[in-house]
Backbone of each chain as nested JSON, in Angstrom:
{
  "chains": [
    {"id": "A", "residues": [
      {"number": 1, "name": "MET", "atoms": {"N": [0.851, -1.193, 0.0], "CA": [0.0, 0.0, 0.0], "C": [0.895, 1.256, 0.0]}},
      {"number": 2, "name": "ILE", "atoms": {"N": [1.94, 1.196, 0.874], "CA": [2.844, 2.349, 0.947], "C": [3.515, 2.558, -0.402]}},
      {"number": 3, "name": "ASP", "atoms": {"N": [3.963, 1.482, -1.011], "CA": [4.648, 1.606, -2.308], "C": [3.733, 2.198, -3.354]}},
      {"number": 4, "name": "VAL", "atoms": {"N": [2.459, 1.709, -3.373], "CA": [1.517, 2.206, -4.393], "C": [1.316, 3.703, -4.216]}},
      {"number": 5, "name": "LEU", "atoms": {"N": [1.165, 4.134, -2.949], "CA": [0.932, 5.549, -2.676], "C": [2.146, 6.379, -3.111]}},
      {"number": 6, "name": "SER", "atoms": {"N": [3.349, 5.897, -2.797], "CA": [4.53, 6.714, -3.15], "C": [4.713, 6.744, -4.652]}},
      {"number": 7, "name": "TYR", "atoms": {"N": [4.412, 5.635, -5.327], "CA": [4.524, 5.662, -6.799], "C": [3.485, 6.583, -7.399]}},
      {"number": 8, "name": "LEU", "atoms": {"N": [2.338, 6.682, -6.747], "CA": [1.296, 7.608, -7.228], "C": [1.813, 9.044, -7.137]}},
      {"number": 9, "name": "PHE", "atoms": {"N": [2.451, 9.363, -5.983], "CA": [2.999, 10.721, -5.832], "C": [4.088, 10.98, -6.871]}},
      {"number": 10, "name": "PHE", "atoms": {"N": [4.967, 9.969, -7.082], "CA": [6.024, 10.154, -8.089], "C": [5.403, 10.425, -9.449]}},
      {"number": 11, "name": "GLY", "atoms": {"N": [4.381, 9.609, -9.808], "CA": [3.764, 9.757, -11.144], "C": [3.165, 11.133, -11.329]}},
      {"number": 12, "name": "VAL", "atoms": {"N": [2.409, 11.6, -10.323], "CA": [1.766, 12.922, -10.451], "C": [2.848, 14.001, -10.506]}},
      {"number": 13, "name": "GLY", "atoms": {"N": [3.91, 13.853, -9.688], "CA": [4.982, 14.849, -9.687], "C": [5.661, 14.951, -11.026]}},
      {"number": 14, "name": "ILE", "atoms": {"N": [5.978, 13.797, -11.613], "CA": [6.653, 13.817, -12.912], "C": [5.717, 14.324, -13.978]}},
      {"number": 15, "name": "PHE", "atoms": {"N": [4.415, 14.037, -13.883], "CA": [3.458, 14.601, -14.845], "C": [3.473, 16.122, -14.766]}},
      {"number": 16, "name": "PHE", "atoms": {"N": [3.516, 16.675, -13.548], "CA": [3.574, 18.137, -13.414], "C": [4.851, 18.678, -14.05]}},
      {"number": 17, "name": "TRP", "atoms": {"N": [5.961, 17.958, -13.869], "CA": [7.213, 18.405, -14.487], "C": [7.071, 18.518, -16.0]}},
      {"number": 18, "name": "PHE", "atoms": {"N": [6.53, 17.43, -16.606], "CA": [6.399, 17.446, -18.074], "C": [5.408, 18.524, -18.504]}},
      {"number": 19, "name": "TRP", "atoms": {"N": [4.334, 18.695, -17.735], "CA": [3.337, 19.708, -18.097], "C": [3.97, 21.101, -18.038]}},
      {"number": 20, "name": "GLY", "atoms": {"N": [4.82, 21.401, -17.053], "CA": [5.454, 22.699, -16.906], "C": [6.438, 22.937, -18.026]}},
      {"number": 21, "name": "THR", "atoms": {"N": [7.234, 21.907, -18.33], "CA": [8.252, 22.128, -19.36], "C": [7.629, 22.163, -20.741]}},
      {"number": 22, "name": "SER", "atoms": {"N": [6.445, 21.584, -20.903], "CA": [5.836, 21.659, -22.247], "C": [5.504, 23.106, -22.57]}},
      {"number": 23, "name": "HIS", "atoms": {"N": [5.127, 23.89, -21.541], "CA": [4.866, 25.315, -21.789], "C": [6.151, 26.047, -22.125]}},
      {"number": 24, "name": "LEU", "atoms": {"N": [7.275, 25.541, -21.588], "CA": [8.549, 26.256, -21.798], "C": [8.912, 26.28, -23.272]}},
      {"number": 25, "name": "VAL", "atoms": {"N": [8.533, 25.231, -24.009], "CA": [9.011, 25.111, -25.395], "C": [8.221, 26.031, -26.309]}},
      {"number": 26, "name": "GLY", "atoms": {"N": [7.007, 26.436, -25.9], "CA": [6.159, 27.223, -26.796], "C": [6.704, 28.629, -27.0]}},
      {"number": 27, "name": "LYS", "atoms": {"N": [5.988, 29.421, -27.799], "CA": [6.449, 30.77, -28.169], "C": [5.695, 31.811, -27.332]}},
      {"number": 28, "name": "ARG", "atoms": {"N": [5.603, 31.659, -26.031], "CA": [4.817, 32.612, -25.239], "C": [5.733, 33.598, -24.542]}},
      {"number": 29, "name": "SER", "atoms": {"N": [5.13, 34.525, -23.799], "CA": [5.944, 35.558, -23.121], "C": [6.65, 34.932, -21.927]}},
      {"number": 30, "name": "VAL", "atoms": {"N": [7.646, 35.672, -21.409], "CA": [8.447, 35.159, -20.291], "C": [7.555, 34.935, -19.08]}},
      {"number": 31, "name": "LEU", "atoms": {"N": [6.64, 35.895, -18.837], "CA": [5.837, 35.804, -17.602], "C": [4.88, 34.62, -17.663]}},
      {"number": 32, "name": "PHE", "atoms": {"N": [4.334, 34.34, -18.869], "CA": [3.42, 33.196, -18.968], "C": [4.177, 31.912, -18.67]}},
      {"number": 33, "name": "LYS", "atoms": {"N": [5.375, 31.793, -19.29], "CA": [6.166, 30.575, -19.051], "C": [6.583, 30.495, -17.603]}},
      {"number": 34, "name": "LEU", "atoms": {"N": [6.934, 31.644, -17.029], "CA": [7.41, 31.649, -15.65], "C": [6.331, 31.137, -14.717]}},
      {"number": 35, "name": "HIS", "atoms": {"N": [5.078, 31.573, -14.985], "CA": [4.0, 31.141, -14.103], "C": [3.822, 29.636, -14.173]}},
      {"number": 36, "name": "SER", "atoms": {"N": [3.637, 29.108, -15.392], "CA": [3.347, 27.668, -15.491], "C": [4.548, 26.856, -15.043]}},
      {"number": 37, "name": "LEU", "atoms": {"N": [5.765, 27.399, -15.305], "CA": [6.962, 26.638, -14.946], "C": [7.138, 26.591, -13.439]}},
      {"number": 38, "name": "SER", "atoms": {"N": [6.976, 27.755, -12.78], "CA": [7.261, 27.744, -11.335], "C": [6.18, 26.965, -10.599]}},
      {"number": 39, "name": "VAL", "atoms": {"N": [4.923, 27.043, -11.102], "CA": [3.876, 26.253, -10.448], "C": [4.18, 24.774, -10.621]}},
      {"number": 40, "name": "ALA", "atoms": {"N": [4.473, 24.383, -11.859], "CA": [4.666, 22.957, -12.135], "C": [5.901, 22.432, -11.417]}},
      {"number": 41, "name": "ASP", "atoms": {"N": [7.023, 23.207, -11.522], "CA": [8.262, 22.727, -10.911], "C": [8.116, 22.6, -9.409]}},
      {"number": 42, "name": "THR", "atoms": {"N": [7.621, 23.658, -8.771], "CA": [7.555, 23.628, -7.306], "C": [6.583, 22.551, -6.841]}},
      {"number": 43, "name": "LEU", "atoms": {"N": [5.393, 22.535, -7.437], "CA": [4.38, 21.571, -6.985], "C": [4.814, 20.151, -7.304]}},
      {"number": 44, "name": "GLY", "atoms": {"N": [5.31, 19.932, -8.514], "CA": [5.741, 18.592, -8.908], "C": [6.864, 18.096, -8.024]}},
      {"number": 45, "name": "SER", "atoms": {"N": [7.818, 18.989, -7.746], "CA": [8.952, 18.574, -6.921], "C": [8.504, 18.262, -5.5]}},
      {"number": 46, "name": "ILE", "atoms": {"N": [7.588, 19.082, -4.974], "CA": [7.126, 18.813, -3.6], "C": [6.396, 17.477, -3.552]}},
      {"number": 47, "name": "LEU", "atoms": {"N": [5.612, 17.164, -4.588], "CA": [4.924, 15.87, -4.591], "C": [5.932, 14.726, -4.635]}},
      {"number": 48, "name": "ILE", "atoms": {"N": [7.001, 14.914, -5.436], "CA": [8.008, 13.846, -5.514], "C": [8.678, 13.663, -4.164]}},
      {"number": 49, "name": "VAL", "atoms": {"N": [8.989, 14.767, -3.484], "CA": [9.671, 14.645, -2.188], "C": [8.731, 14.044, -1.147]}},
      {"number": 50, "name": "ILE", "atoms": {"N": [7.427, 14.347, -1.253], "CA": [6.47, 13.707, -0.329], "C": [6.417, 12.208, -0.605]}},
      {"number": 51, "name": "GLY", "atoms": {"N": [6.5, 11.848, -1.9], "CA": [6.562, 10.42, -2.233], "C": [7.771, 9.766, -1.596]}},
      {"number": 52, "name": "LEU", "atoms": {"N": [8.917, 10.478, -1.614], "CA": [10.119, 9.942, -0.964], "C": [9.898, 9.839, 0.549]}},
      {"number": 53, "name": "LEU", "atoms": {"N": [9.221, 10.845, 1.081], "CA": [8.993, 10.874, 2.529], "C": [8.171, 9.67, 2.96]}},
      {"number": 54, "name": "ILE", "atoms": {"N": [7.154, 9.33, 2.131], "CA": [6.307, 8.173, 2.466], "C": [7.118, 6.898, 2.362]}},
      {"number": 55, "name": "LYS", "atoms": {"N": [8.009, 6.864, 1.365], "CA": [8.767, 5.624, 1.139], "C": [9.776, 5.402, 2.257]}},
      {"number": 56, "name": "ILE", "atoms": {"N": [10.476, 6.492, 2.698], "CA": [11.484, 6.312, 3.739], "C": [11.217, 7.312, 4.857]}},
      {"number": 57, "name": "PRO", "atoms": {"N": [10.306, 7.01, 5.791], "CA": [9.982, 7.98, 6.837], "C": [11.139, 8.23, 7.799]}},
      {"number": 58, "name": "SER", "atoms": {"N": [12.138, 7.341, 7.803], "CA": [13.2, 7.53, 8.818], "C": [14.022, 8.765, 8.526]}},
      {"number": 59, "name": "ARG", "atoms": {"N": [14.044, 9.216, 7.255], "CA": [14.861, 10.394, 6.912], "C": [14.023, 11.66, 6.832]}},
      {"number": 60, "name": "TRP", "atoms": {"N": [13.011, 11.784, 7.687], "CA": [12.115, 12.915, 7.515], "C": [12.791, 14.284, 7.74]}},
      {"number": 61, "name": "PRO", "atoms": {"N": [13.845, 14.437, 8.59], "CA": [14.377, 15.796, 8.731], "C": [14.903, 16.369, 7.42]}},
      {"number": 62, "name": "LEU", "atoms": {"N": [15.696, 15.551, 6.71], "CA": [16.297, 16.075, 5.48], "C": [15.233, 16.349, 4.43]}},
      {"number": 63, "name": "LEU", "atoms": {"N": [14.268, 15.436, 4.299], "CA": [13.254, 15.609, 3.258], "C": [12.332, 16.774, 3.591]}},
      {"number": 64, "name": "THR", "atoms": {"N": [12.058, 16.989, 4.869], "CA": [11.236, 18.167, 5.233], "C": [12.001, 19.443, 4.928]}},
      {"number": 65, "name": "LEU", "atoms": {"N": [13.31, 19.429, 5.19], "CA": [14.138, 20.604, 4.842], "C": [14.078, 20.858, 3.346]}},
      {"number": 66, "name": "ALA", "atoms": {"N": [14.121, 19.791, 2.545], "CA": [14.063, 19.966, 1.085], "C": [12.722, 20.567, 0.681]}},
      {"number": 67, "name": "ILE", "atoms": {"N": [11.63, 20.099, 1.314], "CA": [10.306, 20.625, 0.961], "C": [10.221, 22.098, 1.299]}},
      {"number": 68, "name": "ILE", "atoms": {"N": [10.687, 22.467, 2.503], "CA": [10.597, 23.874, 2.923], "C": [11.446, 24.745, 2.009]}},
      {"number": 69, "name": "SER", "atoms": {"N": [12.682, 24.296, 1.734], "CA": [13.555, 25.155, 0.906], "C": [13.006, 25.25, -0.506]}},
      {"number": 70, "name": "LEU", "atoms": {"N": [12.375, 24.182, -0.985], "CA": [11.75, 24.238, -2.307], "C": [10.636, 25.265, -2.316]}},
      {"number": 71, "name": "ALA", "atoms": {"N": [9.755, 25.146, -1.317], "CA": [8.581, 26.029, -1.312], "C": [9.016, 27.483, -1.23]}},
      {"number": 72, "name": "ILE", "atoms": {"N": [10.039, 27.777, -0.429], "CA": [10.44, 29.184, -0.257], "C": [11.263, 29.645, -1.452]}},
      {"number": 73, "name": "TRP", "atoms": {"N": [12.353, 28.91, -1.741], "CA": [13.309, 29.46, -2.696], "C": [12.818, 29.418, -4.128]}},
      {"number": 74, "name": "ASN", "atoms": {"N": [12.065, 28.369, -4.47], "CA": [11.576, 28.322, -5.842], "C": [10.56, 29.431, -6.101]}},
      {"number": 75, "name": "THR", "atoms": {"N": [9.71, 29.676, -5.107], "CA": [8.733, 30.758, -5.271], "C": [9.443, 32.098, -5.354]}},
      {"number": 76, "name": "MET", "atoms": {"N": [10.444, 32.267, -4.472], "CA": [11.179, 33.543, -4.466], "C": [11.892, 33.744, -5.792]}},
      {"number": 77, "name": "LEU", "atoms": {"N": [12.427, 32.662, -6.359], "CA": [13.103, 32.785, -7.664], "C": [12.116, 33.245, -8.724]}},
      {"number": 78, "name": "GLY", "atoms": {"N": [10.897, 32.735, -8.64], "CA": [9.883, 33.177, -9.603], "C": [9.628, 34.667, -9.484]}},
      {"number": 79, "name": "TYR", "atoms": {"N": [9.514, 35.183, -8.253], "CA": [9.287, 36.626, -8.073], "C": [10.455, 37.421, -8.619]}},
      {"number": 80, "name": "VAL", "atoms": {"N": [11.678, 36.985, -8.295], "CA": [12.848, 37.773, -8.705], "C": [12.963, 37.78, -10.216]}},
      {"number": 81, "name": "LEU", "atoms": {"N": [12.735, 36.626, -10.851], "CA": [12.829, 36.59, -12.318], "C": [11.749, 37.475, -12.931]}},
      {"number": 82, "name": "ALA", "atoms": {"N": [10.536, 37.44, -12.356], "CA": [9.474, 38.292, -12.901], "C": [9.842, 39.762, -12.739]}},
      {"number": 83, "name": "HIS", "atoms": {"N": [10.391, 40.115, -11.575], "CA": [10.756, 41.521, -11.333], "C": [11.862, 41.958, -12.278]}},
      {"number": 84, "name": "CYS", "atoms": {"N": [12.874, 41.119, -12.416], "CA": [14.039, 41.545, -13.202], "C": [13.744, 41.551, -14.69]}},
      {"number": 85, "name": "SER", "atoms": {"N": [12.841, 40.681, -15.129], "CA": [12.642, 40.609, -16.585], "C": [11.662, 41.662, -17.06]}},
      {"number": 86, "name": "SER", "atoms": {"N": [10.954, 42.327, -16.102], "CA": [9.959, 43.315, -16.559], "C": [10.664, 44.648, -16.81]}},
      {"number": 87, "name": "ASP", "atoms": {"N": [10.303, 45.337, -17.903], "CA": [11.035, 46.556, -18.286], "C": [10.315, 47.82, -17.854]}},
      {"number": 88, "name": "GLU", "atoms": {"N": [9.09, 47.728, -17.252], "CA": [8.34, 48.974, -16.996], "C": [9.157, 49.914, -16.097]}},
      {"number": 89, "name": "ALA", "atoms": {"N": [8.905, 51.219, -16.242], "CA": [9.675, 52.226, -15.502], "C": [9.44, 52.077, -14.017]}},
      {"number": 90, "name": "GLU", "atoms": {"N": [8.243, 51.603, -13.614], "CA": [7.955, 51.61, -12.16], "C": [8.861, 50.632, -11.423]}},
      {"number": 91, "name": "ASN", "atoms": {"N": [9.582, 49.78, -12.206], "CA": [10.469, 48.858, -11.496], "C": [11.858, 49.444, -11.308]}},
      {"number": 92, "name": "GLN", "atoms": {"N": [12.089, 50.663, -11.823], "CA": [13.454, 51.194, -11.787], "C": [13.695, 52.023, -10.526]}},
      {"number": 93, "name": "LYS", "atoms": {"N": [12.954, 51.766, -9.445], "CA": [13.057, 52.693, -8.287], "C": [14.389, 52.532, -7.595]}},
      {"number": 94, "name": "GLU", "atoms": {"N": [14.916, 51.26, -7.495], "CA": [16.137, 51.119, -6.684], "C": [17.275, 51.904, -7.331]}},
      {"number": 95, "name": "PHE", "atoms": {"N": [17.386, 51.816, -8.661], "CA": [18.545, 52.436, -9.306], "C": [18.057, 53.374, -10.395]}},
      {"number": 96, "name": "PRO", "atoms": {"N": [17.652, 54.599, -10.081], "CA": [17.236, 55.519, -11.154], "C": [18.349, 55.626, -12.19]}},
      {"number": 97, "name": "THR", "atoms": {"N": [17.983, 55.555, -13.452], "CA": [19.002, 55.413, -14.515], "C": [19.992, 56.562, -14.496]}},
      {"number": 98, "name": "GLU", "atoms": {"N": [19.6, 57.783, -14.036], "CA": [20.583, 58.875, -14.11], "C": [21.734, 58.655, -13.128]}},
      {"number": 99, "name": "THR", "atoms": {"N": [21.527, 57.802, -12.095], "CA": [22.632, 57.621, -11.138], "C": [23.655, 56.613, -11.666]}},
      {"number": 100, "name": "LEU", "atoms": {"N": [23.268, 55.864, -12.705], "CA": [24.21, 54.798, -13.133], "C": [25.331, 55.365, -13.98]}}
    ]},
    {"id": "B", "residues": [
      {"number": 1, "name": "MET", "atoms": {"N": [11.834, 2.154, -9.763], "CA": [12.401, 3.448, -9.378], "C": [13.361, 3.938, -10.473]}},
      {"number": 2, "name": "ASN", "atoms": {"N": [14.076, 2.983, -11.103], "CA": [14.988, 3.409, -12.181], "C": [14.214, 4.005, -13.337]}},
      {"number": 3, "name": "LEU", "atoms": {"N": [13.037, 3.434, -13.625], "CA": [12.232, 3.998, -14.726], "C": [11.857, 5.438, -14.409]}},
      {"number": 4, "name": "LEU", "atoms": {"N": [11.503, 5.697, -13.137], "CA": [11.145, 7.062, -12.745], "C": [12.334, 7.98, -12.947]}},
      {"number": 5, "name": "LEU", "atoms": {"N": [13.525, 7.468, -12.624], "CA": [14.726, 8.298, -12.771], "C": [14.957, 8.646, -14.24]}},
      {"number": 6, "name": "ILE", "atoms": {"N": [14.718, 7.658, -15.123], "CA": [14.894, 7.923, -16.561], "C": [13.884, 8.959, -17.021]}},
      {"number": 7, "name": "ALA", "atoms": {"N": [12.643, 8.859, -16.493], "CA": [11.626, 9.863, -16.859], "C": [12.047, 11.243, -16.377]}},
      {"number": 8, "name": "MET", "atoms": {"N": [12.664, 11.316, -15.176], "CA": [13.117, 12.615, -14.654], "C": [14.216, 13.181, -15.532]}},
      {"number": 9, "name": "ILE", "atoms": {"N": [15.131, 12.311, -15.968], "CA": [16.224, 12.79, -16.829], "C": [15.642, 13.329, -18.131]}},
      {"number": 10, "name": "ALA", "atoms": {"N": [14.629, 12.617, -18.648], "CA": [13.981, 13.092, -19.888], "C": [13.319, 14.449, -19.635]}},
      {"number": 11, "name": "ALA", "atoms": {"N": [12.694, 14.591, -18.461], "CA": [12.031, 15.869, -18.154], "C": [13.056, 16.983, -18.02]}},
      {"number": 12, "name": "MET", "atoms": {"N": [14.299, 16.63, -17.676], "CA": [15.318, 17.669, -17.519], "C": [15.937, 18.044, -18.86]}},
      {"number": 13, "name": "LEU", "atoms": {"N": [15.861, 17.15, -19.838], "CA": [16.488, 17.448, -21.141], "C": [15.737, 18.548, -21.878]}},
      {"number": 14, "name": "ILE", "atoms": {"N": [14.406, 18.63, -21.638], "CA": [13.625, 19.622, -22.401], "C": [14.085, 21.041, -22.088]}},
      {"number": 15, "name": "PRO", "atoms": {"N": [14.211, 21.438, -20.786], "CA": [14.705, 22.804, -20.548], "C": [16.125, 23.007, -21.04]}},
      {"number": 16, "name": "MET", "atoms": {"N": [16.932, 21.934, -21.032], "CA": [18.304, 22.086, -21.556], "C": [18.251, 22.447, -23.031]}},
      {"number": 17, "name": "TYR", "atoms": {"N": [17.375, 21.757, -23.79], "CA": [17.224, 22.061, -25.218], "C": [16.739, 23.496, -25.393]}},
      {"number": 18, "name": "GLN", "atoms": {"N": [15.787, 23.888, -24.525], "CA": [15.235, 25.243, -24.612], "C": [16.319, 26.273, -24.303]}},
      {"number": 19, "name": "ALA", "atoms": {"N": [17.13, 26.011, -23.291], "CA": [18.192, 26.972, -22.921], "C": [19.196, 27.089, -24.059]}},
      {"number": 20, "name": "LEU", "atoms": {"N": [19.423, 25.991, -24.766], "CA": [20.391, 26.004, -25.866], "C": [19.839, 26.802, -27.037]}},
      {"number": 21, "name": "LYS", "atoms": {"N": [18.536, 26.631, -27.295], "CA": [17.948, 27.148, -28.54], "C": [17.666, 28.638, -28.436]}},
      {"number": 22, "name": "ASP", "atoms": {"N": [17.228, 29.107, -27.234], "CA": [16.64, 30.447, -27.146], "C": [17.726, 31.509, -27.02]}},
      {"number": 23, "name": "ASP", "atoms": {"N": [17.496, 32.704, -27.619], "CA": [18.493, 33.775, -27.537], "C": [18.169, 34.743, -26.414]}},
      {"number": 24, "name": "ASP", "atoms": {"N": [16.856, 34.908, -26.1], "CA": [16.481, 35.882, -25.077], "C": [17.034, 35.415, -23.731]}},
      {"number": 25, "name": "ILE", "atoms": {"N": [17.735, 36.353, -23.029], "CA": [18.431, 35.966, -21.791], "C": [17.425, 35.511, -20.734]}},
      {"number": 26, "name": "TRP", "atoms": {"N": [16.223, 36.12, -20.732], "CA": [15.281, 35.76, -19.655], "C": [14.657, 34.393, -19.902]}},
      {"number": 27, "name": "GLN", "atoms": {"N": [14.457, 34.031, -21.176], "CA": [13.976, 32.668, -21.447], "C": [15.047, 31.66, -21.046]}},
      {"number": 28, "name": "LYS", "atoms": {"N": [16.294, 32.045, -21.269], "CA": [17.408, 31.136, -20.897], "C": [17.476, 31.001, -19.38]}},
      {"number": 29, "name": "MET", "atoms": {"N": [17.241, 32.122, -18.657], "CA": [17.277, 32.066, -17.196], "C": [16.154, 31.191, -16.67]}},
      {"number": 30, "name": "LEU", "atoms": {"N": [14.987, 31.276, -17.329], "CA": [13.862, 30.42, -16.925], "C": [14.254, 28.964, -17.055]}},
      {"number": 31, "name": "ALA", "atoms": {"N": [14.84, 28.622, -18.196], "CA": [15.197, 27.218, -18.428], "C": [16.241, 26.767, -17.417]}},
      {"number": 32, "name": "LEU", "atoms": {"N": [17.223, 27.637, -17.131], "CA": [18.279, 27.234, -16.191], "C": [17.716, 27.085, -14.775]}},
      {"number": 33, "name": "GLY", "atoms": {"N": [16.762, 27.955, -14.404], "CA": [16.137, 27.8, -13.088], "C": [15.404, 26.485, -12.979]}},
      {"number": 34, "name": "SER", "atoms": {"N": [14.755, 26.104, -14.088], "CA": [14.019, 24.838, -14.064], "C": [14.975, 23.665, -13.958]}},
      {"number": 35, "name": "ILE", "atoms": {"N": [16.117, 23.78, -14.686], "CA": [17.098, 22.687, -14.628], "C": [17.648, 22.548, -13.217]}},
      {"number": 36, "name": "SER", "atoms": {"N": [17.897, 23.679, -12.549], "CA": [18.551, 23.586, -11.23], "C": [17.64, 22.928, -10.219]}},
      {"number": 37, "name": "SER", "atoms": {"N": [16.334, 23.265, -10.239], "CA": [15.476, 22.622, -9.226], "C": [15.265, 21.158, -9.562]}},
      {"number": 38, "name": "LYS", "atoms": {"N": [15.226, 20.836, -10.869], "CA": [15.066, 19.411, -11.213], "C": [16.303, 18.624, -10.816]}},
      {"number": 39, "name": "ALA", "atoms": {"N": [17.474, 19.223, -11.005], "CA": [18.705, 18.504, -10.64], "C": [18.748, 18.269, -9.136]}},
      {"number": 40, "name": "GLY", "atoms": {"N": [18.296, 19.25, -8.359], "CA": [18.278, 19.069, -6.906], "C": [17.374, 17.933, -6.498]}},
      {"number": 41, "name": "ILE", "atoms": {"N": [16.197, 17.88, -7.129], "CA": [15.258, 16.812, -6.772], "C": [15.806, 15.465, -7.2]}},
      {"number": 42, "name": "MET", "atoms": {"N": [16.46, 15.419, -8.36], "CA": [17.023, 14.125, -8.801], "C": [18.124, 13.673, -7.865]}},
      {"number": 43, "name": "THR", "atoms": {"N": [18.912, 14.63, -7.327], "CA": [19.954, 14.255, -6.368], "C": [19.324, 13.625, -5.129]}},
      {"number": 44, "name": "LEU", "atoms": {"N": [18.212, 14.215, -4.678], "CA": [17.527, 13.627, -3.515], "C": [17.012, 12.238, -3.845]}},
      {"number": 45, "name": "PHE", "atoms": {"N": [16.497, 12.097, -5.056], "CA": [15.919, 10.818, -5.471], "C": [16.998, 9.741, -5.501]}},
      {"number": 46, "name": "ILE", "atoms": {"N": [18.166, 10.114, -6.033], "CA": [19.265, 9.139, -6.123], "C": [19.78, 8.806, -4.73]}},
      {"number": 47, "name": "SER", "atoms": {"N": [19.738, 9.78, -3.829], "CA": [20.225, 9.482, -2.472], "C": [19.295, 8.492, -1.782]}},
      {"number": 48, "name": "VAL", "atoms": {"N": [18.015, 8.48, -2.158], "CA": [17.1, 7.472, -1.595], "C": [17.406, 6.117, -2.21]}},
      {"number": 49, "name": "LEU", "atoms": {"N": [17.678, 6.123, -3.521], "CA": [17.97, 4.836, -4.176], "C": [19.218, 4.208, -3.581]}},
      {"number": 50, "name": "ARG", "atoms": {"N": [20.253, 5.028, -3.348], "CA": [21.518, 4.481, -2.865], "C": [21.586, 4.443, -1.346]}},
      {"number": 51, "name": "ASP", "atoms": {"N": [20.587, 5.024, -0.692], "CA": [20.551, 5.104, 0.765], "C": [21.822, 5.734, 1.317]}},
      {"number": 52, "name": "ASP", "atoms": {"N": [22.302, 6.77, 0.593], "CA": [23.515, 7.468, 1.035], "C": [23.096, 8.912, 1.294]}},
      {"number": 53, "name": "TRP", "atoms": {"N": [23.101, 9.322, 2.585], "CA": [22.445, 10.574, 2.885], "C": [23.356, 11.792, 2.799]}},
      {"number": 54, "name": "MET", "atoms": {"N": [24.646, 11.547, 2.467], "CA": [25.479, 12.708, 2.152], "C": [25.007, 13.309, 0.83]}},
      {"number": 55, "name": "ILE", "atoms": {"N": [24.642, 12.424, -0.113], "CA": [24.123, 12.922, -1.394], "C": [22.812, 13.655, -1.153]}},
      {"number": 56, "name": "GLY", "atoms": {"N": [22.021, 13.163, -0.191], "CA": [20.763, 13.841, 0.13], "C": [21.005, 15.24, 0.645]}},
      {"number": 57, "name": "ALA", "atoms": {"N": [22.031, 15.385, 1.476], "CA": [22.35, 16.734, 1.984], "C": [22.791, 17.629, 0.837]}},
      {"number": 58, "name": "VAL", "atoms": {"N": [23.554, 17.063, -0.103], "CA": [23.964, 17.864, -1.267], "C": [22.737, 18.308, -2.051]}},
      {"number": 59, "name": "GLY", "atoms": {"N": [21.758, 17.403, -2.193], "CA": [20.535, 17.77, -2.919], "C": [19.808, 18.913, -2.25]}},
      {"number": 60, "name": "ALA", "atoms": {"N": [19.723, 18.879, -0.915], "CA": [19.04, 19.968, -0.204], "C": [19.805, 21.271, -0.372]}},
      {"number": 61, "name": "ILE", "atoms": {"N": [21.147, 21.188, -0.379], "CA": [21.956, 22.412, -0.549], "C": [21.777, 22.964, -1.956]}},
      {"number": 62, "name": "ILE", "atoms": {"N": [21.719, 22.064, -2.946], "CA": [21.515, 22.526, -4.334], "C": [20.206, 23.294, -4.437]}},
      {"number": 63, "name": "LEU", "atoms": {"N": [19.167, 22.751, -3.787], "CA": [17.855, 23.401, -3.878], "C": [17.903, 24.799, -3.287]}},
      {"number": 64, "name": "THR", "atoms": {"N": [18.668, 24.966, -2.206], "CA": [18.669, 26.275, -1.549], "C": [19.618, 27.233, -2.245]}},
      {"number": 65, "name": "VAL", "atoms": {"N": [20.899, 26.842, -2.331], "CA": [21.913, 27.796, -2.808], "C": [21.828, 27.963, -4.315]}},
      {"number": 66, "name": "GLY", "atoms": {"N": [21.382, 26.908, -5.004], "CA": [21.271, 27.032, -6.46], "C": [20.301, 28.112, -6.85]}},
      {"number": 67, "name": "ASN", "atoms": {"N": [19.126, 28.104, -6.222], "CA": [18.13, 29.132, -6.552], "C": [18.6, 30.498, -6.1]}},
      {"number": 68, "name": "ALA", "atoms": {"N": [19.286, 30.553, -4.943], "CA": [19.77, 31.863, -4.472], "C": [20.772, 32.431, -5.471]}},
      {"number": 69, "name": "GLY", "atoms": {"N": [21.662, 31.561, -5.996], "CA": [22.642, 32.041, -6.971], "C": [21.969, 32.562, -8.226]}},
      {"number": 70, "name": "LEU", "atoms": {"N": [20.895, 31.883, -8.654], "CA": [20.183, 32.347, -9.855], "C": [19.536, 33.695, -9.622]}},
      {"number": 71, "name": "MET", "atoms": {"N": [19.077, 33.93, -8.386], "CA": [18.471, 35.237, -8.099], "C": [19.503, 36.339, -8.22]}},
      {"number": 72, "name": "LEU", "atoms": {"N": [20.7, 36.088, -7.668], "CA": [21.752, 37.115, -7.762], "C": [22.101, 37.37, -9.219]}},
      {"number": 73, "name": "LEU", "atoms": {"N": [22.169, 36.291, -9.993], "CA": [22.502, 36.445, -11.419], "C": [21.43, 37.261, -12.119]}},
      {"number": 74, "name": "ALA", "atoms": {"N": [20.177, 37.041, -11.763], "CA": [19.085, 37.801, -12.397], "C": [19.228, 39.289, -12.096]}},
      {"number": 75, "name": "HIS", "atoms": {"N": [19.594, 39.606, -10.855], "CA": [19.761, 41.033, -10.516], "C": [20.946, 41.633, -11.248]}},
      {"number": 76, "name": "ILE", "atoms": {"N": [22.022, 40.837, -11.405], "CA": [23.199, 41.359, -12.118], "C": [22.825, 41.65, -13.574]}},
      {"number": 77, "name": "ILE", "atoms": {"N": [22.072, 40.728, -14.178], "CA": [21.674, 40.931, -15.583], "C": [20.791, 42.166, -15.691]}},
      {"number": 78, "name": "LYS", "atoms": {"N": [19.931, 42.368, -14.679], "CA": [19.054, 43.546, -14.722], "C": [19.891, 44.824, -14.653]}},
      {"number": 79, "name": "ARG", "atoms": {"N": [20.902, 44.832, -13.772], "CA": [21.74, 46.048, -13.669], "C": [22.518, 46.258, -14.966]}},
      {"number": 80, "name": "MET", "atoms": {"N": [22.972, 45.133, -15.577], "CA": [23.722, 45.301, -16.826], "C": [22.817, 45.906, -17.899]}},
      {"number": 81, "name": "ASP", "atoms": {"N": [21.531, 45.516, -17.88], "CA": [20.601, 46.089, -18.863], "C": [20.439, 47.585, -18.64]}},
      {"number": 82, "name": "ASP", "atoms": {"N": [20.478, 48.003, -17.361], "CA": [20.246, 49.42, -17.058], "C": [21.399, 50.285, -17.535]}},
      {"number": 83, "name": "LEU", "atoms": {"N": [22.603, 49.69, -17.638], "CA": [23.784, 50.533, -18.008], "C": [23.635, 51.069, -19.41]}}
    ]}
  ]
}
């Protein structure tokens, strides 16, 4: 039963990975790809790590650390990439161009 | 479990192809960010297969510091664009 459940999590996680990367190949804008990619990558990866957690509960500290760091850092990377890739003037507050 | 690993490797090849093909720096950064988190998860997966938890610690470090490094790189590219 445990094996079936963990394989189910692995399958759904890998499906999310393929679904996210399929958007990457298309000809869409950066922000559209970023959204589908960060959702798919973060969610898919967390499901895979939960599958690992079910399979080997004895190593829960390390796997919980991986889940937390995934949830925080992957989301934060999505925000930073969205902020840096956008060209609108309202994003230029930190470094007004005349000071550069 | 090996079949799952092969599927993960296949899932990682797509962003690599995308990073190779695309000229826009931000599309390339997207692909590289995707590769880094997938590589971290695969490292964790392999550490479960081999039951060697030093590799697992490396996987957790990749997930944290890898994404942090990409964020710094994104800010550097943004400043270079402003010049």
